[in-house]
ZASEVEX-653170 format. One line per 8 residues: number of its first residue (from 1); their letters; for each residue x, y, z of C-alpha. Coordinates in pm, 1 decimal, padded with zeros to 6 digits. Example, Ala and Ser with C-alpha at 12.3 -4.5 7.8 and 13.67 -1.06 7.14 Angstrom:
REM residues 2
1	as	01230.0/-00450.0/00780.0  01367.0/-00106.0/00714.0
This chain:
REM residues 433
1	mtsnatat	-00004.8/00005.0/-00004.8  00133.6/00341.3/-00108.5  00203.9/00593.6/00214.2  00173.0/00967.0/00157.3  00535.4/00998.4/00152.6  00633.6/00776.9/-00093.9  00351.2/00896.0/-00370.0  00464.2/01147.8/-00596.1
9	algldfgt	00148.7/01194.2/-00783.3  -00231.6/01156.8/-00724.8  -00505.1/01038.6/-01006.0  -00835.2/01164.1/-00925.2  -01124.3/01023.8/-01119.0  -01398.8/01277.7/-01022.3  -01699.4/01119.8/-01178.4  -02050.3/01187.9/-01223.4
17	tntvvalt	-02192.9/00900.0/-01035.3  -01871.2/00795.4/-00852.5  -01517.5/00917.4/-00749.1  -01188.9/00730.2/-00749.2  -00836.3/00822.5/-00615.4  -00508.9/00648.7/-00672.9  -00168.1/00719.5/-00549.3  00171.2/00640.5/-00736.5
25	dgqggsdl	00360.7/00331.7/-00543.1  00687.5/00456.6/-00631.4  00761.9/00146.1/-00856.4  00598.8/00242.4/-01170.4  00239.0/00140.4/-01054.5  -00045.1/00299.1/-00853.8  -00259.8/00192.0/-00601.9  -00617.8/00305.9/-00518.5
33	vefagdea	-00719.4/00468.9/-00198.3  -00929.1/00239.8/-00002.1  -01189.3/00446.5/00235.2  -01240.4/00354.9/00570.9  -01528.6/00316.2/00831.9  -01857.2/00149.1/00844.4  -02024.2/00309.3/00544.3  -01712.4/00270.8/00332.1
41	tgavfrsa	-01755.6/00099.4/00000.1  -01395.9/00017.1/-00070.0  -01217.0/00207.1/-00335.0  -01555.7/00377.5/-00488.0  -01692.5/00698.9/-00324.0  -02041.1/00791.7/-00446.1  -02026.8/01146.6/-00592.2  -02311.5/01269.3/-00374.1
49	lcfweeer	-02379.3/01517.2/-00099.2  -02623.3/01532.9/00170.1  -02696.4/01848.9/00374.8  -02889.9/01909.2/00688.9  -02951.4/02165.5/00941.7  -02748.0/02166.9/01256.0  -02686.9/02431.8/01518.3  -02316.3/02341.3/01569.6
57	alqgvahe	-02251.6/02331.0/01204.2  -02097.3/02629.4/00996.9  -02364.8/02843.8/00926.4  -02627.6/02619.0/01077.7  -02577.7/02352.9/00770.7  -02397.3/02037.8/00818.3  -02280.4/01836.5/00546.4  -02163.4/01462.5/00404.0
65	agpwaiae	-02031.2/01309.2/00130.9  -01987.8/00954.9/-00063.0  -02177.0/00651.5/00099.2  -02199.0/00858.5/00431.2  -02403.7/01089.6/00239.3  -02640.0/00808.9/00170.5  -02639.7/00697.3/00511.3  -02726.2/01052.1/00649.0
73	ylqsplds	-03032.9/01099.2/00392.6  -03149.9/00735.0/00483.2  -03150.4/00838.2/00852.5  -03367.9/01133.6/00810.7  -03502.7/01182.4/00442.8  -03742.8/01461.9/00541.2  -03499.7/01663.1/00705.1  -03220.9/01660.8/00453.2
81	rfvqsfks	-03132.8/01752.3/00109.6  -02957.1/01500.6/-00107.9  -02766.1/01612.0/-00411.5  -02637.3/01364.4/-00687.8  -02462.8/01401.6/-01001.8  -02357.5/01740.5/-00940.6  -02068.3/01718.6/-01181.5  -02326.0/01743.7/-01472.2
89	vaasasfe	-02374.3/02098.0/-01391.2  -01993.2/02191.9/-01429.2  -02004.5/02323.5/-01747.4  -02365.4/02504.4/-01720.5  -02375.4/02860.4/-01754.3  -02751.7/02851.2/-01652.3  -02652.8/02696.3/-01313.8  -02516.8/02963.2/-01072.4
97	ralifnkp	-02614.9/02830.5/-00753.4  -02829.4/02580.5/-00556.2  -03012.8/02728.9/-00265.8  -03008.5/02453.1/00020.8  -03160.8/02531.3/00343.6  -03160.7/02905.4/00239.8  -02775.8/02894.7/00189.1  -02643.1/02954.7/-00179.2
105	yrfedmgr	-02392.6/02683.1/-00304.1  -02218.0/02725.5/-00624.2  -02076.2/02435.5/-00818.0  -01726.9/02509.3/-00654.4  -01871.9/02542.2/-00323.1  -02025.5/02161.0/-00335.8  -01697.7/02045.0/-00491.2  -01486.5/02172.9/-00222.5
113	lflqrlva	-01728.0/02026.7/00037.1  -01703.4/01704.3/-00135.1  -01345.8/01674.3/-00160.8  -01269.0/01771.8/00220.1  -01509.0/01513.8/00334.0  -01342.6/01245.7/00090.4  -00992.8/01323.5/00220.1  -01159.7/01270.2/00569.3
121	haggrldv	-01275.4/00924.2/00484.2  -00953.1/00806.4/00339.4  -00798.1/00675.1/00668.5  -00509.0/00902.5/00665.9  -00403.2/00813.9/00316.6  -00475.2/01159.6/00183.2  -00386.2/01384.0/00519.8  -00052.6/01492.1/00298.7
129	lprrvivg	-00129.4/01534.6/-00070.1  00125.4/01478.9/-00327.1  00222.7/01803.0/-00499.5  00119.4/01659.2/-00839.5  -00253.5/01600.6/-00908.6  -00371.8/01452.5/-01238.9  -00750.2/01535.2/-01259.8  -00972.4/01362.5/-01516.5
137	rpveyaga	-01215.7/01551.7/-01733.5  -01473.7/01455.1/-02005.6  -01384.2/01514.8/-02370.0  -01687.0/01676.0/-02417.2  -01896.7/01809.4/-02105.2  -02237.4/01712.9/-02031.2  -02546.5/01982.7/-02067.4  -02726.7/02128.8/-02362.7
145	rpdpvlar	-02436.6/02397.3/-02432.6  -02169.7/02313.3/-02214.4  -01920.0/02586.6/-02180.7  -01562.2/02412.1/-02132.5  -01399.5/02736.2/-02022.7  -01658.7/02789.5/-01735.6  -01599.4/02424.2/-01656.8  -01213.9/02469.9/-01619.0
153	qrydlmle	-01276.3/02792.1/-01402.8  -01503.7/02582.8/-01166.3  -01259.8/02293.1/-01133.1  -00986.4/02525.1/-01070.2  -01195.2/02692.2/-00777.4  -01290.4/02353.6/-00648.2  -00903.6/02189.6/-00656.5  -00730.3/02492.0/-00554.8
161	afgteify	-00654.9/02343.8/-00205.0  -00590.2/01985.0/-00341.5  -00255.0/02024.8/-00501.8  -00003.2/02269.1/-00614.5  00041.6/02116.4/-00976.7  -00288.2/02036.8/-01132.1  -00305.9/01882.1/-01449.2  -00645.5/01794.4/-01640.0
169	vheplgaa	-00630.6/01502.6/-01857.6  -00894.1/01331.4/-02080.0  -01060.0/01065.8/-01885.9  -01007.0/00776.8/-02173.2  -00653.6/00863.5/-02196.9  -00614.0/00756.9/-01823.9  -00822.5/00431.9/-01888.7  -00561.8/00395.3/-02183.2
177	hsyaarlt	-00271.4/00426.2/-01964.4  -00426.2/00151.7/-01711.4  -00494.2/-00077.0/-02003.4  -00166.3/-00074.5/-02159.7  00000.8/-00232.2/-01865.3  -00144.3/-00522.0/-01968.7  -00000.2/-00526.9/-02347.4  00289.0/-00703.5/-02441.0
185	epatilva	00324.1/-00599.8/-02764.1  00264.3/-00235.6/-02981.8  -00100.7/-00200.6/-03049.1  -00362.1/00097.7/-03171.0  -00603.3/00073.0/-02923.6  -00955.5/00242.9/-02901.0  -01073.0/00344.9/-02547.5  -01423.4/00404.2/-02458.8
193	dfgggttd	-01541.3/00543.2/-02131.5  -01915.2/00514.5/-02038.7  -01952.8/00753.4/-01725.0  -02276.9/00897.7/-01572.8  -02292.0/01206.0/-01771.9  -02066.3/01135.4/-02071.3  -01914.0/00876.9/-02318.5  -01569.9/00966.2/-02442.9
201	fsivrvaa	-01342.1/00807.1/-02678.0  -00957.7/00825.0/-02711.5  -00736.7/00636.8/-02996.9  -00389.3/00568.0/-02879.2  -00099.9/00404.3/-03020.3  00062.7/00182.2/-02758.0  00437.3/00121.3/-02781.3  00629.6/-00198.9/-02685.4
209	pgsprrcv	00690.6/-00241.4/-02312.9  00994.0/-00048.7/-02219.1  00969.6/00244.8/-02461.1  01020.8/00560.6/-02337.8  00691.7/00683.9/-02401.8  00462.1/00410.2/-02403.5  00117.0/00598.0/-02504.0  00093.3/00824.7/-02801.3
217	plassgig	-00264.3/00977.8/-02837.0  -00413.8/00995.4/-03177.3  -00753.9/01155.0/-03143.0  -01046.9/01193.4/-02889.9  -01406.2/01262.5/-02901.3  -01702.6/01271.5/-02675.3  -02095.5/01331.8/-02641.6  -02291.4/01429.5/-02329.8
225	iagdrfdy	-02473.1/01083.1/-02326.9  -02425.4/00813.9/-02093.2  -02566.8/00638.8/-01780.2  -02777.9/00927.6/-01635.1  -02955.4/00958.6/-01995.2  -03027.2/00588.6/-01988.0  -03176.0/00651.5/-01665.3  -03377.6/00922.2/-01787.8
233	rivdrlvl	-03562.9/00721.0/-02052.1  -03659.9/00457.5/-01785.6  -03820.5/00747.5/-01571.4  -03933.3/00900.1/-01874.9  -04132.9/00587.2/-02014.2  -04240.9/00451.4/-01625.6  -04258.9/00731.2/-01392.4  -04325.9/01073.4/-01557.6
241	pllgkggl	-04664.6/00930.3/-01712.8  -04804.4/00905.4/-01347.8  -04667.1/01242.2/-01276.5  -04869.2/01427.7/-01527.2  -04652.9/01450.1/-01819.4  -04889.6/01482.2/-02141.2  -05159.5/01637.9/-01926.3  -05356.2/01957.2/-01979.5
249	yrsfdkll	-05403.5/02271.9/-01764.2  -05639.6/02548.1/-01793.1  -05512.8/02909.8/-01894.9  -05818.2/03156.5/-01902.2  -06032.8/02986.3/-02179.1  -05739.2/02767.3/-02338.0  -05609.0/02416.5/-02254.1  -05253.4/02390.5/-02268.9
257	eipggyfa	-05014.3/02096.0/-02228.2  -04795.1/02112.7/-01871.3  -04476.9/02253.6/-01921.7  -04201.3/01976.5/-01993.7  -03944.0/02158.2/-01830.0  -04055.9/02030.9/-01484.4  -04060.4/01673.0/-01600.7  -03690.6/01709.5/-01754.9
265	dfadwsrl	-03582.6/01847.0/-01440.9  -03750.6/01561.3/-01224.7  -03600.0/01288.8/-01454.4  -03228.0/01460.1/-01431.5  -03063.4/01335.8/-01103.8  -02820.7/01674.2/-01088.5  -03152.9/01878.1/-01106.1  -03429.4/01688.6/-00901.0
273	almrnrrt	-03315.7/01762.8/-00554.7  -03294.4/02127.3/-00621.2  -03645.0/02135.3/-00722.0  -03746.4/02112.1/-00369.5  -03745.5/02525.2/-00333.7  -04019.0/02743.8/-00251.8  -04041.4/02877.3/-00595.8  -04074.7/02546.2/-00784.9
281	laelerlq	-04320.9/02420.3/-00529.5  -04516.4/02713.9/-00539.0  -04532.8/02688.0/-00933.2  -04637.5/02328.5/-00901.4  -04925.5/02381.3/-00630.6  -05060.8/02674.9/-00904.2  -05043.9/02404.8/-01196.8  -05216.4/02142.2/-00992.1
289	rdavdpep	-05475.5/02375.3/-00921.6  -05548.9/02444.2/-01288.1  -05468.7/02106.8/-01400.9  -05760.9/01898.8/-01606.1  -05625.1/01586.1/-01394.2  -05460.2/01740.2/-01059.7  -05354.7/01400.6/-00906.0  -05060.9/01333.3/-01131.1
297	igrmiali	-04903.9/01659.4/-01022.9  -04989.6/01603.9/-00639.1  -04801.1/01293.5/-00684.0  -04478.8/01506.2/-00835.7  -04530.8/01743.5/-00563.5  -04504.0/01486.1/-00282.1  -04212.6/01284.4/-00439.4  -04023.3/01632.5/-00436.0
305	eheqgfpl	-04103.6/01741.1/-00084.8  -04022.6/01398.5/00062.1  -03697.8/01345.7/-00087.8  -03775.6/01064.8/-00301.3  -03496.7/01116.7/-00547.2  -03265.8/00863.0/-00416.9  -03528.2/00584.0/-00370.5  -03616.5/00645.4/-00718.3
313	ydavgrlk	-03255.9/00667.8/-00853.4  -03166.4/00319.7/-00666.0  -03497.5/00141.9/-00809.3  -03385.5/00248.8/-01176.5  -03032.1/00137.1/-01106.5  -03154.8/-00191.2/-00977.1  -03351.0/-00233.5/-01326.7  -03054.6/-00139.0/-01515.2
321	ralsddeq	-02822.0/-00385.9/-01335.8  -03107.7/-00652.6/-01372.7  -03133.3/-00618.3/-01723.8  -02772.5/-00666.2/-01784.3  -02820.8/-00991.8/-01651.9  -03177.0/-01116.9/-01747.5  -03410.4/-01079.1/-02080.1  -03667.2/-00961.1/-01856.7
329	aefrftge	-03677.4/-00777.2/-01529.5  -03900.6/-00590.8/-01270.0  -03909.7/-00239.7/-01200.4  -04070.3/-00175.4/-00852.8  -04062.8/00160.4/-00690.8  -04302.3/00277.0/-00402.1  -04318.9/00619.1/-00238.9  -04532.8/00917.9/-00142.9
337	gveiaaev	-04887.1/00755.4/-00317.0  -04662.7/00647.1/-00616.0  -04658.1/00303.4/-00678.4  -04506.3/00121.0/-00972.3  -04484.4/-00251.2/-01073.3  -04380.3/-00310.5/-01431.0  -04230.8/-00601.7/-01617.8  -03957.6/-00435.4/-01838.4
345	rradfeqw	-03798.3/-00663.5/-02139.8  -03446.5/-00581.2/-02224.5  -03563.5/-00541.2/-02582.0  -03792.5/-00255.9/-02445.3  -03526.3/-00074.7/-02272.9  -03257.7/-00118.6/-02572.4  -03555.4/00046.4/-02791.0  -03587.6/00338.6/-02551.5
353	iaddlrri	-03207.1/00398.2/-02575.2  -03140.4/00330.2/-02953.1  -03128.6/00676.3/-03058.8  -02886.9/00749.0/-02788.4  -02653.3/00447.7/-02892.8  -02660.5/00594.4/-03260.8  -02555.1/00935.2/-03143.2  -02286.1/00739.2/-02926.5
361	eaamdial	-02160.8/00542.3/-03227.7  -02144.1/00874.4/-03429.9  -01929.4/01020.3/-03170.6  -01671.6/00701.0/-03199.1  -01658.8/00763.7/-03568.9  -01561.1/01106.9/-03508.2  -01279.2/00967.1/-03331.8  -01166.7/00730.1/-03585.1
369	aragvaae	-01214.2/00985.6/-03854.7  -00983.2/01234.9/-03659.5  -00713.1/00974.6/-03617.9  -00733.6/00888.8/-03953.9  -00786.8/00529.8/-03898.0  -01035.8/00277.4/-03983.0  -01209.9/00003.4/-03770.2  -01003.4/-00267.1/-03907.3
377	didrvflt	-00679.2/-00075.8/-03799.5  -00793.3/-00102.9/-03435.5  -00579.5/-00376.0/-03270.4  -00772.0/-00370.8/-02932.0  -01076.8/-00194.3/-02763.6  -01110.9/-00128.6/-02415.6  -01442.4/-00050.6/-02265.2  -01457.9/00097.2/-01901.3
385	ggsslipa	-01705.2/00279.3/-01695.5  -02038.7/00135.4/-01533.9  -02251.5/00194.5/-01853.8  -02019.4/-00046.1/-02066.4  -02175.4/-00341.7/-01899.1  -02535.4/-00264.6/-02082.8  -02528.3/-00546.8/-02331.9  -02653.3/-00332.4/-02621.1
393	isalferr	-02320.4/-00155.9/-02572.4  -02106.8/-00428.5/-02585.2  -02304.5/-00567.8/-02874.9  -02237.3/-00224.6/-03059.5  -01877.9/-00264.4/-03048.6  -01877.2/-00649.6/-03103.0  -02062.8/-00539.7/-03413.1  -01795.7/-00298.7/-03550.8
401	fgaeriat	-01493.5/-00477.5/-03405.9  -01559.0/-00825.8/-03331.1  -01558.0/-00995.8/-02992.4  -01199.9/-01102.5/-02995.7  -01075.8/-00757.7/-03009.2  -01279.0/-00643.2/-02711.8  -01134.9/-00600.9/-02345.8  -01279.6/-00530.4/-02005.1
409	ggeltsia	-01223.2/-00468.5/-01648.0  -01163.0/-00213.8/-01373.5  -01501.8/-00052.0/-01490.3  -01478.0/00173.2/-01212.0  -01113.7/00191.8/-01127.6  -00915.3/00203.5/-01433.8  -00917.9/00587.3/-01511.1  -00786.9/00668.7/-01185.4
417	hglalige	-00500.7/00424.6/-01188.7  -00410.2/00559.9/-01540.5  -00412.8/00911.6/-01428.8  -00168.4/00825.6/-01131.9  00039.2/00679.0/-01378.4  00059.2/00995.1/-01613.7  00149.9/01190.5/-01300.3  00484.7/00990.5/-01294.5
425	dddpaewa	00558.3/01129.8/-01632.3  00866.4/01385.1/-01669.1  00605.7/01625.1/-01814.8  00255.0/01555.4/-01753.7  00170.0/01891.6/-01941.9  00186.5/01686.0/-02268.1  -00098.8/01499.5/-02172.3  -00309.0/01802.0/-02061.2
433	a	-00621.7/01895.7/-02220.7
């Protein structure tokens, strides 16, 4: 196990769903940081925050992060605010701050609080941070009109106390370094990283072991479609129709469709918790009064007021995992007057995400075109990230490249490992994005 004293660099994979940290081991490799305590889940730290009011806390609001945030939420859901997937708003100019217990939190404020608790739960392994920190970033940020300059500014503020030399590297390049350690001969590889908010591709030429520079990046591409978008499709099909989507409300002498923005926010994990504010709830209550069928809007209000985002997220995640193993699975959710029990076929789910998969494949084709290589020129394909386990995704790559060229493994940890390895380069700036 790497100690603080021997580690020369730290790899930080700050993900939409999970965060993983690795330290160089001084022998050309890297070790994952395992978190300590009753709620710990090994080296994987959920990218989530929970806030609650407490007189002794700074400004009267206490907070926790990771699996400890989940435990705090489950202990007292009605008296807390659970925030997940907040990385998704990093590049969004429309997101300025979240009002939580009447306290404003910018993205960088939430990020700093998150990292402070991550360090605190690392069992002392991060008490003294290495000077050099390699941070993964998506090739393309999530959001409708992402602003990469704004995202960099926010990341810089979030990380200003985390290291003295901060380098940003495309996440799939981190995975490429991790995978290259398995190879015993030169190869041209395609790395596909399926995260929570984005899917990213890098094409890398890997030299023979012992070469001065093992990996040479050829091209990258990305798209803001990944696991959270697949979750959205499930919520859109199974949950939103029960909450008023497609319903009508009266406006003077007209019947109008209920605005879709409320449903888009509800199905987006980065925005759902933030809907629990006076303004949004007041708007929904007015809609409920004017709705032709007020009951579904009442269900939405109840789910928001009673902080049902995490149980809903958990039910969706269970369905996705079950459909990765079986041809059919049950979606079951019960909360605040909403009860759903539906049998879902894998074929149905694949139909719901079919357009998303076509757009992901198009993004991959952009990477191939930028690198000037054809599919037959790729020697190995490395799939990483939690959503890479979805059968429709593996089938896409088997169709394009053949099953014999595809490798998997370390779906949640390979990026952090590789980022730490990049930190041992004489000049990590060569990899910076």
